[in-house]
C-alpha positions, -999 to 999 in steps of 0.1 A, spaced: -89 4 -216 -103 -34 -232 -131 -39 -241 -153 -73 -254 -165 -73 -282 -194 -99 -284 -190 -104 -326 -183 -136 -350 -178 -108 -381 -142 -106 -388 -126 -74 -377 -116 -50 -405 -82 -46 -390 -74 -82 -387 -69 -102 -414 -99 -100 -442 -105 -138 -449 -120 -142 -492 -153 -137 -498 -159 -177 -506 -146 -181 -474 -169 -155 -451 -198 -169 -475 -189 -208 -469 -189 -207 -433 -212 -178 -432 -193 -153 -410 -211 -119 -420 -243 -139 -402 -264 -138 -439 -262 -110 -444 -232 -84 -462 -251 -52 -438 -238 -70 -410 -203 -66 -423 -206 -28 -418 -224 -25 -390 -199 -46 -369 -169 -29 -380 -186 10 -379 -194 2 -348 -156 -13 -336 -143 11 -355 -155 47 -339 -144 30 -306 -104 15 -316 -77 36 -307 -43 34 -290 -58 35 -253 -89 14 -261 -79 -24 -270 -109 -41 -294 -112 -80 -282 -133 -102 -296 -152 -127 -272 -146 -163 -273 -162 -190 -248 -147 -196 -217 -126 -163 -213 -132 -147 -182 -150 -113 -185 -137 -98 -151 -107 -94 -167 -117 -65 -194 -131 -29 -182 -165 -33 -208 -185 -59 -226 -202 -44 -258 -232 -56 -277 -236 -42 -312 -270 -64 -316 -287 -49 -345 -325 -63 -355 -326 -79 -323 -359 -70 -303 -383 -95 -318 -405 -130 -314 -378 -157 -319 -351 -141 -299 -355 -158 -265 -326 -184 -262 -298 -156 -275 -312 -129 -250 -314 -156 -222 -277 -163 -229 -268 -128 -228 -284 -125 -190 -268 -151 -182 -232 -139 -191 -237 -106 -180 -256 -117 -144 -222 -141 -141 -197 -112 -140 -195 -74 -128 -182 -53 -157 -208 -31 -176 -219 -38 -205 -227 -14 -235 -253 -20 -259 -241 2 -292 -277 4 -313 -301 -20 -310 -333 -21 -332 -367 -42 -333 -386 -46 -361 -425 -44 -376 -452 -56 -395 -464 -40 -427 -483 -21 -409 -457 -9 -391 -467 -22 -357 -450 -43 -330 -464 -75 -312 -435 -89 -286 -448 -126 -268 -453 -122 -234 -422 -145 -225 -398 -123 -249 -407 -91 -229 -401 -106 -199 -366 -118 -211 -361 -85 -227 -367 -67 -194 -347 -88 -173 -316 -87 -195 -321 -46 -200 -323 -42 -167 -297 -57 -155 -277 -40 -181 -286 -4 -167 -281 -12 -134 -244 -5 -146 -244 18 -177 -256 50 -182 -285 45 -212 -293 19 -238 -282 30 -275 -312 21 -302 -308 27 -342 -346 51 -337 -372 63 -324 -401 31 -327 -371 7 -308 -375 35 -280 -408 33 -283 -410 -5 -279 -383 -6 -253 -404 20 -233 -438 9 -238 -436 -26 -238 -411 -40 -223 -409 -15 -198 -376 8 -197 -378 39 -183 -374 63 -214 -347 85 -201 -324 55 -197 -325 53 -240 -308 74 -263 -318 77 -307 -285 70 -321 -292 57 -357 -267 34 -367 -229 30 -367 -227 23 -401 -233 59 -415 -206 69 -394 -177 42 -413 -158 73 -421 -159 95 -392 -154 126 -393 -135 122 -427 -166 117 -446 -167 131 -484 -193 153 -489 -210 160 -520 -182 141 -533 -193 140 -568 -215 157 -594 -245 143 -602 -256 134 -637 -283 143 -655 -306 112 -653 -303 92 -683 -316 62 -694 -282 47 -695 -269 55 -662 -260 25 -644 -281 16 -616 -280 -5 -584 -309 -26 -574 -315 -44 -543 -343 -64 -527 -353 -80 -494 -363 -113 -509 -386 -120 -476 -402 -85 -476 -412 -79 -505 -449 -72 -522 -459 -88 -553 -467 -49 -560 -429 -41 -551 -417 -73 -573 -435 -58 -604 -419 -25 -600 -382 -33 -596 -392 -60 -627 -402 -36 -652 -374 -13 -644 -351 -42 -647 -362 -45 -682 -367 -9 -693 -329 -1 -680 -306 -25 -695 -279 -12 -675 -293 -20 -644 -278 -46 -620 -286 -64 -592 -267 -66 -561 -275 -93 -539 -268 -92 -502 -275 -124 -486 -258 -159 -481 -281 -182 -503 -281 -153 -532 -242 -154 -530 -250 -190 -534 -277 -185 -561 -247 -165 -580 -219 -185 -572 -226 -222 -574 -265 -223 -592 -282 -229 -565 -317 -215 -562 -328 -194 -532 -353 -215 -504 -392 -219 -518 -402 -194 -497 -382 -163 -505 -388 -171 -543 -409 -145 -570 -409 -153 -604 -400 -117 -610 -374 -111 -593 -336 -126 -597 -345 -163 -575 -331 -192 -592 -310 -201 -619 -334 -193 -645 -342 -158 -640 -329 -134 -672 -308 -113 -650 -288 -143 -637 -287 -152 -673 -272 -120 -687 -253 -119 -659 -261 -87 -646 -260 -98 -605 -232 -95 -585 -220 -101 -548 -191 -86 -528 -187 -101 -493 -155 -76 -483 -166 -42 -475 -140 -19 -490 -146 -41 -521 -180 -35 -521 -176 8 -516 -149 2 -547 -183 -11 -565 -208 15 -555 -185 47 -566 -191 32 -601 -229 35 -599 -252 67 -606 -280 58 -586 -293 27 -563 -325 19 -552 -339 -6 -531 -351 -23 -492 -321 -28 -483 -309 -3 -458 -274 -11 -461 -269 -9 -496 -285 28 -493 -260 38 -467 -231 18 -485 -244 32 -515 -244 70 -500 -214 68 -478 -198 61 -513 -208 89 -528 -239 70 -549 -278 89 -549 -296 60 -533 -329 57 -527 -348 32 -499 -381 14 -503 -390 15 -470 -414 -20 -462 -413 -19 -419 -396 2 -386 -367 -14 -393 -355 7 -423 -379 39 -420 -363 45 -383 -327 45 -399 -335 68 -425 -356 89 -407 -333 98 -382 -302 101 -403 -320 122 -435 -313 91 -456 -341 95 -488 -366 70 -490 -399 64 -504 -425 36 -485 -437 10 -504 -469 24 -498 -464 47 -516 -445 35 -544 -465 5 -553 -501 32 -551 -486 59 -574 -456 44 -598 -432 73 -598 -411 71 -628 -375 62 -619 -364 97 -631 -384 111 -607 -372 89 -575 -333 93 -590 -340 131 -582 -352 129 -549 -325 106 -540 -300 133 -554 -319 161 -533 -320 140 -499 -281 131 -504 -279 176 -494 -303 170 -467 -285 135 -452 -251 156 -457 -265 187 -440 -273 167 -405 -239 142 -407 -219 161 -385 -249 169 -356 -256 132 -358 -216 119 -354 -220 140 -324 -249 127 -311 -238 88 -312 -201 98 -296 -220 119 -270 -237 86 -260 -202 63 -264 -187 89 -235 -215 93 -219 -210 54 -211 -180 59 -203 -165 46 -238 -128 60 -254 -138 74 -289 -119 68 -321 -101 106 -322 -116 106 -362 -151 104 -346 -142 134 -322 
């Protein structure tokens, strides 16, 4: 069987460009997390009897068995051009298309408001997809709610499957891979933040953490942050915050306590050197956990909260963080306890994912069965 995957992300089994090339050419869609998201989904489908091919413009889609969309955080205002292009592509051929995970976003008060033209376009496109496949895979209950209640798709045709990134290792994930140390002020801490989703109170909390814990490091995620670290270009004005490392003059930059890696194997290797990871980046939490390092996600919207809830990833609501100001020690032990719940549910969540793939007639990597 041959499937076309619609992605510009470098596939893991292809020759991997350098970090610099990936960033300069933005092959990771502005965010390192996209590398894991796409490659984990591709890896779960790749085997001797299932050839995965990257779609290139001009290909005859009817020469293939399936089209596969790995769409991440797409159901939101501002995506009309994308979804209309997808619809025109689908409408012009006969093969089935499978959406392997799709998500939406919310405001900080956990509400999602879609414009009517967006609702109409998604209904048209996804209705066409459901004429040829059994179901659509979404990353959480909130996205399912939006698809059903706002877009109008049938509830029984929407499967909640979480995020493929969590299943990067398939059945080979090492559980309880290390003994967690007692909390210590000298432990090595990875800190991350979402430069367009933080608020002042969260920034104050992280600033105090970085000041107090001298063995803490910022692990950057975005292209603009890589440009800051490697080229000395301040992040765009609307994403700057005086308390967080968004300009070259920040003390974390001057003390060489900021890191950025684009290639995923090296990222996992780096996280194995940390004792704890904290921040609002969902993929840094995922990468940390599957690398064996306890992580705590600061949940600021449904975009990250629904994934954390589905996979039992340790988290704290941003409102709780800023209102209660828990100690970092408390959050560390909260993460260590949460790791047990994550590992305990991992196998069942993996089965739910592979059942979705099989339900839609896709061949699954034997390492995932």
